[in-house]
N, C-alpha and C positions, 0 to 999 in steps of 0.2 A: 459554533457554526462558521467561524472565520477560516479563511484559507490563506496559507503562507507558502512561499517558495523555500525549499530546503535543499542543501547539497547532499548528494549520495555519492557512492564510489564511482558512479559512471556519469550521470547527468544530474541536473537539478530536477527536483520533484515538486509538484504542486500538491501540498498536503492539507488535509482536513480530517477531522474526527470521523473515523469509519463507522462509528455507532450513531452518528447524527445525520438524519435525513437532510437537514438544512446544509450542513457542511459538505455532504456528498453531492447534493444538487448544485452547490456553488462551484464545485470542481468541474462538473459537466458543463455548466454555463461558461466558466472562464476559459475552458479549452475549446468550446464549440464541439464537444465530443458527443456522438450519438449515444443515447441511453441504452442501446442494446450492446454496447461495448463495455464489458465490466472493468472495474478498477482493481489495481493491485493493493493489497493490505500489507502494511509494514508493521512488524511486531517487535517487541522489546527482547524477547527470549523464547526459547522452545516451550516453556511452560505456558506463555500466553498463546503461542501458536496451537498447542494441543487443546486449548479450550475453544478454539475456533474451528479447527479441522481435524479430520481423522488421519492419523499417521500410521502407516504400516511400518514393518521393520526397515525396509529399504529407505523410505522417506526420512525416517528417524536418523539412520546412519548418514544420509546425505546432509541433513540439517546439522548434525553434530560435527561433521567434517568441514563443511563450507560456510556455516554461519558463525559470526556475522560476515557478510559479504554479498556479492552480486549474484546470488543464486535464488531464483524464483521457483517455488514448488507449487504446482496446481494439484489440489487435493479435494476430496469430498468434504463438504461443510458439515459441521455438527449442527443439529437443530438447536434453536435458541442460543446461538453463539454471540449474539449482541451486535453483529455486523448489520448495518442497515441494508435491507433487500435491494435498494437502488444500486448499491455499490457492486453487487454481484450480477446485476442484470437478470435476476430470476434464475440463474443457473444453480445446479446442485453442487458445483465446485467453486473453489476460491483460490486465487493466486496469493501466495504468502512469500514475504521476503523479510530478512532481518538485517537491516543496514548497520554498518559500523560507524563510528564517529558521531558527529552532531545529531544526525537523524535518530540513531539508536538511543543516544542519551536523552533526547527529547521525548521519545516514546516511553522510555522507562520512567521519566519524571511525570509524564501525564498519566501513566497507568492504563492507557487505552491504545488500541491500534489506530494507525493513521492510514487513510486511503491516500495514496501518493503516486499517481502516474507522472510521467515526465511533464515538466513545466513548459510546454509549448502548445501552440494551437494544434488541434487535431489534424493529422496529416502533414504537419510541418516537421522540419529537422529539430531534434531535441536540443534543448539549451544546455550548454556545458559551462557557461560562465554566468555570474550574476548580471552582467551587462546584457547578455542575450535574453535573460528572463525579463528584465525591465523593458526591453525593446518590444 
């Protein structure tokens, strides 16, 4: 249920276990984010992603070509995918991304997807440095 700030290819993310209601709720609270605004889920690899969402041939090709990297795919969710419903704000779709570097390594070690929107207060400029996250 803990939340941490992690670097991604673009900005810092505020990350928590996407399968944990407590972790997801803490992200919303920390950001001051409205709960109708879904969170992005970061995955370790395409295999993890296909357990969460339905990939058609085009989305599979895009993931294979651009992951890991800053490409987010919004796809239909699989039922019983393990993602806490609060993370998706009750939608039938889910936003997935596979980060490279530290974030990707962390997710692979945990073996679970992370909900990880940008590490800024809702409506504010995204943090691009650790100092900006701490402020």
